[in-house]
Each structure stands twice: as C-alpha cells, then as structure tokens.
C-alpha positions in Angstrom: -195.0 191.3 36.7 -192.4 193.4 34.9 -193.3 197.0 33.7 -193.5 195.7 30.0 -195.3 192.4 30.5 -198.9 193.6 30.7 -199.5 195.0 27.3 -197.1 192.5 25.8 -199.1 189.6 27.3 -202.2 191.2 26.1 -200.9 191.6 22.7 -200.0 187.9 22.5 -203.0 186.6 24.1 -205.4 188.6 22.1 -203.8 187.6 18.7 -205.2 184.2 18.8 -205.5 182.4 15.5 -208.7 180.9 14.2 -210.0 177.3 14.1 -212.6 175.6 12.1 -216.3 175.8 13.5 -219.9 174.4 12.8 -221.4 177.9 12.5 -223.1 179.1 9.4 -221.1 180.9 6.7 -220.5 184.4 7.6 -222.6 187.3 6.1 -222.0 191.1 6.1 -224.1 193.8 7.9 -224.2 197.5 7.0 -220.9 199.2 8.6 -220.2 202.9 8.4 -217.2 204.7 10.0 -218.7 207.3 12.5 -215.6 209.0 13.9 -211.9 208.7 13.5 -209.3 209.0 16.3 -205.5 209.4 16.3 -203.5 206.1 17.4 -200.4 207.9 17.8 -201.8 210.3 20.4 -203.1 207.3 22.4 -206.6 207.6 21.2 -207.4 203.8 21.4 -211.2 203.8 22.4 -212.3 200.9 24.4 -215.3 202.1 26.7 -218.4 203.6 25.3 -221.6 205.0 26.7 -224.6 206.9 25.0 -226.7 209.6 26.5 -229.2 211.1 24.1 -227.2 212.3 21.0 -223.8 212.3 22.9 -221.4 209.4 23.0 -218.8 209.2 25.8 -215.6 207.5 24.7 -212.7 206.2 27.0 -209.2 206.2 25.5 -207.7 203.1 27.2 -203.9 204.1 27.5 -204.3 207.7 28.6 -207.5 207.5 30.8 -209.1 210.5 29.0 -212.8 210.6 28.3 -214.1 212.5 25.5 -217.5 213.4 24.3 -218.8 213.0 20.7 -221.8 214.9 19.3 -223.3 212.2 17.2 -225.1 214.5 14.9 -221.9 216.5 13.9 -219.2 214.0 14.8 -217.5 216.8 16.8 -215.2 215.6 19.6 -214.4 217.6 22.7 -212.7 216.8 26.0 -214.8 215.7 29.0 -213.1 214.0 31.7 -209.8 212.5 33.1 -209.1 209.4 35.1 -205.8 209.0 36.9 -203.4 208.5 34.2 -202.4 204.8 34.0 -198.7 203.8 34.3 -197.6 202.7 30.9 -197.8 199.1 30.5 -199.2 198.6 34.0 -202.7 199.9 33.5 -205.6 201.1 31.1 -209.1 202.4 31.3 -211.7 200.0 30.1 -215.7 200.2 30.5 -218.0 203.3 30.7 -221.5 203.6 31.9 -223.8 206.4 32.5 -226.3 206.4 35.4 -228.4 209.6 36.3 -226.0 212.6 36.0 -222.9 210.5 36.5 -220.5 208.7 34.1 -218.8 205.8 35.5 -215.5 204.4 34.2 -213.3 201.3 35.0 -209.8 201.4 35.5 -207.3 198.6 35.4 -204.1 199.0 37.4 -201.3 196.4 38.2 -199.5 198.8 40.4 -200.1 200.5 43.8 -199.1 203.9 42.2 -202.7 204.1 40.6 -205.9 202.6 42.2 -207.8 200.2 40.2 -211.6 200.3 40.6 -214.6 202.2 39.4 -214.5 206.0 39.0 -217.1 208.7 38.7 -217.0 211.7 36.5 -219.7 214.4 37.6 -222.1 215.8 34.9 -219.9 219.0 34.4 -217.0 216.8 33.5 -213.5 217.1 34.8 -211.3 215.0 37.2 -212.7 211.6 38.1 -212.8 210.4 41.7 -212.6 207.0 43.1 -216.2 205.6 43.4 -215.6 201.9 44.5 -212.8 199.6 44.8 -212.1 196.0 46.1 -209.1 194.2 47.0 -209.9 191.4 44.4 -210.8 193.9 41.8 -207.6 194.7 39.7 -209.1 194.3 36.2 -212.5 195.8 36.3 -214.1 195.9 32.8 -217.7 196.3 32.0 -220.1 198.3 34.0 -223.7 198.0 33.8 -226.3 200.0 35.9 -229.2 198.1 37.6 -231.5 200.2 39.5 -229.5 201.6 42.3 -226.6 199.3 41.8 -223.8 198.6 39.4 -222.7 195.2 38.2 -218.9 195.0 37.2 -217.1 192.3 35.4 -213.4 191.7 36.5 -211.6 189.8 33.8 -208.6 188.9 35.8 -210.4 187.0 38.7 -213.3 185.6 36.7 -215.8 187.5 38.9 -218.9 189.7 38.8 -219.0 192.4 41.4 -222.2 194.3 42.5 -221.7 197.8 43.9 -224.8 199.1 45.9 -225.2 201.6 48.8 -221.5 202.2 49.0 -220.7 198.5 49.5 -218.6 196.4 46.9 -219.4 192.7 47.0 -218.4 189.8 44.8 -221.8 188.6 43.1 -220.3 185.5 41.6 -217.0 183.9 41.0 -216.9 180.8 38.7 -214.4 178.6 36.9 -216.6 179.2 33.7 -216.0 183.0 34.0 -212.2 182.7 34.6 -209.8 183.1 31.7 -207.5 180.5 30.3 -204.8 181.4 27.9 -204.5 177.8 26.6 -208.3 177.6 25.7 -207.8 178.6 22.3 -204.6 178.9 20.1 -202.6 182.1 20.5 -203.1 182.8 24.2 -200.0 183.4 26.3 -199.1 184.7 29.6 -202.2 186.7 30.5 -205.7 185.2 31.3 -208.7 187.3 30.2 -212.0 185.8 31.5 -215.5 187.5 31.8 -215.7 190.7 29.9 -218.7 192.2 28.2 -222.1 191.8 30.1 -225.8 192.1 29.8 -227.8 192.6 32.9 -231.6 191.7 32.7 -234.3 191.2 35.5 -233.9 187.4 35.5 -230.4 186.9 34.4 -226.9 188.2 33.8 -225.1 187.3 30.6 -221.4 187.6 30.0 -218.7 186.4 27.6 -215.4 184.8 28.5 -212.7 186.3 26.2 -210.2 183.5 26.4 -212.6 180.7 26.2 -214.8 182.0 23.6 -218.1 181.3 25.3 -221.3 183.0 26.4 -222.5 182.4 30.0 -225.9 182.9 31.5 -226.1 183.4 35.2 -229.8 183.3 36.8 -230.7 186.0 39.3 -232.4 184.2 42.1 -235.3 185.7 44.1 -233.0 187.0 46.9 -230.9 188.7 44.3 -228.0 186.2 44.6 -226.4 184.5 41.6 -227.6 181.1 40.6 -225.5 178.3 38.9 -223.9 179.7 35.6 -224.9 177.9 32.4 -222.8 178.1 29.3 -225.1 179.0 26.3 -222.5 179.1 23.6 -218.9 177.7 23.3 -216.2 177.3 24.0 -215.8 178.3 20.5 -212.3 179.3 19.2 -213.4 179.8 15.7 -216.0 182.4 16.1 -215.8 183.6 19.7 -212.2 183.6 21.0 -211.6 187.2 21.8 -215.2 188.0 22.7 -215.2 191.5 24.3 -218.3 193.6 24.0 -221.9 192.0 24.4 -225.3 193.7 23.6 -228.7 192.2 23.3 -230.5 192.3 20.0 -234.0 191.0 20.1 -233.9 187.2 21.0 -230.2 187.0 20.2 -226.9 188.8 21.3 -224.3 190.5 19.3 -220.7 189.9 20.4 -217.7 192.2 19.4 -215.0 189.8 18.8 -211.9 191.8 19.1 -209.0 189.7 18.0 -211.0 188.3 14.8 -212.1 191.7 13.8 -215.7 190.6 13.6 -219.1 190.9 15.0 -220.8 187.4 16.0 -224.4 186.7 16.6 -225.4 184.1 19.2 -229.1 183.1 19.1 -231.1 182.0 22.1 -230.5 178.3 21.2 -226.9 178.9 21.2 -226.3 179.0 17.4 -223.2 181.0 16.4 -223.1 182.9 13.3 -220.3 185.4 12.4 -221.7 188.6 10.7 -218.8 190.5 9.9 -215.3 189.4 8.7 -211.9 190.9 9.0 -211.2 193.9 7.0 -214.3 195.8 8.1 -213.4 196.5 11.8 -210.2 197.0 13.9 -210.3 195.3 17.1 -213.8 196.0 18.0 -214.3 196.2 21.8 -217.6 197.7 22.8 -221.3 197.8 21.3 -224.1 199.9 22.5 -227.5 199.8 21.1 -228.9 203.2 19.6 -232.3 202.0 19.1 -232.2 201.8 15.1 -228.9 200.0 15.3 -225.6 200.0 17.2 -222.5 202.1 17.8 -219.2 200.4 18.5 -215.5 201.1 19.2 -212.7 200.1 17.0 -210.1 199.9 19.8 -207.4 199.1 17.3 -205.0 197.7 20.0 -203.4 195.0 18.2 -202.3 197.0 15.2 -201.3 200.1 17.4 -199.3 197.9 19.7 -197.5 196.0 16.8 -196.8 199.2 14.6 -199.3 198.4 12.3 -201.7 200.8 10.3 -204.3 201.3 13.1 -207.8 202.8 12.5 -209.2 203.5 15.9 -212.7 205.1 15.9 -216.3 204.8 16.2 -218.5 202.7 13.8 -222.2 202.3 13.1 -223.8 198.9 12.6 -227.1 198.5 11.1 -229.7 196.1 12.4 
C-alpha cells in the first residue's frame, strides 16, 4: 500500500452514489449546529464520547482529543494519541469507562502502533492499552462491564478486551466490507463499523454493504450466528457509520449520504435527514433528550470543498 493510497481509497470508497429503494419518503428532524471546527487545521471530528456535560471529541488526522463544554461550547485541549502518519493512519472511535477515555487508532505502518489507547482522567499523552496482530483498523469502542468491545472495519471482526487479553469475539463474512457491494466503492473495503452492545446481543453496521447485523450473545459469552436485520441497502444505508439505539429502533449516521437513517425492529428503513443538513456524519451519542453527533466532513475536506466539520444536536 502506497503512502497516498489509504485516504485516496477511502475518499473514493466513501463517495458511493445512491440507488432507488423501497423505504418510506424521507422526513426531517430538528437539527442544530452545536460547535464548529477548523478543517484547515485538521480538526475533522470522528470519535465522540459524553461524560456529564462534557463531550470528548477526536480529530481523526491529528490524533488530538479535545473536550467541549456542552453548556458554553468552549473547546479545550485534552489528550494526544501518537500522531498518525499522513495518509497511513487516523483516529476513530472514543469511549469513556470510569476515569479513563479510550481511543481507537488506525495505522497501516509499523511506525505507529494500531490499537486501543487510553488517556487518564487528567488528560495528556495517551498510552497503548491493547492491540492485536489482526487489529489494524479498530473503529467503534463500546464498554460492557469490565470489558470493551471493539469493531475492526478492515478484517470484519469484533474484538473483546478483558482482563488484559484481546480476543477475536467474532469474524464473519457479513461483517466484512466489499467495495463492490454498492456503487462507488473502490480499492478499500470498510466492513463492520458502528456498534451497539446489549445484554442479549451486539448490533453492528456494515459500511460497504449498507446493512445492520444482530449477533446474539450466548450464555457462555460467545457470539452466536449473525443475522442481517436490514439491508444490504445501497439507497439508504451505504456508508453506514455511527449506530445508536433509539427506543425500539436504531439511528444510523450514513456518512457518504449526509443523512441519518432509522431502522426499526422489523427491519424497515427510513431516511430522516437528507443531504444539505449534515457533512459526512460519523458518530451519534444519546444525550437523553436527543443526540449529539459529529460532522466528520471528510469527503469535502479531502476534495477541497467547503467542509463544515463540527458537532450537531439532533432532536428526538
């Protein structure tokens, strides 16, 4: 893989075109810009975690984590991961557990170790918490009791980190990316991405295939047979990124379509917000009364367009 191929491939793969679908006509929810960032300074927010009235935001290209006071929108420096090698790495998911903030770092070069890093409560330099030889593209991180579940979008796997051990919890074809599954993919497969972890099952979205998958959690803690709940759906789910539970349904941040899509428990798909309101939305986190999300703005920033990275609030 050449130095310039990673982000170029991502740019092409994530710029898929839309196709017709059988879902209901789109409708709009209330959307409000919360914080603006500076694309020219590499402030492209991907990961997001909320603790109380503070949001922790990760800038993918730089490995910097900032904290945002949600009452005042004041932004201040908080932590720093190893700086990704340009075009060969980037930071993805964030999660808070106890006094520690965890961050996923993607790296396709031995100069920087891919894996899950931890930032202490006081902030500062991150240290490597966990890695695995098959984990080059860690993405979403979800705490579950004393463990962390981590998706790996490159291998189509979900890892479980517990008691210092990193083990593949599941690897399945339905979690593997396929650049040819929907129009527009090229050169770089992106599989399982956003995730929701519940007592009886783990749910994940496949970015390339535009699908939502349910994986049962068996009595012994192992993974059962995965089941596709929705999709493949190139028209409304291609580019599925962030995933969050909303009552009996799920909300999906669909990055390449600048949209939020709802998937009901029976698999019905409904696009809620159309292009123009969002800029490559990546992550959604529940705030109780609504949701906070990141406008990653990757596609426009990479192509020299008028990128608008930041945080947005979404009404229920």
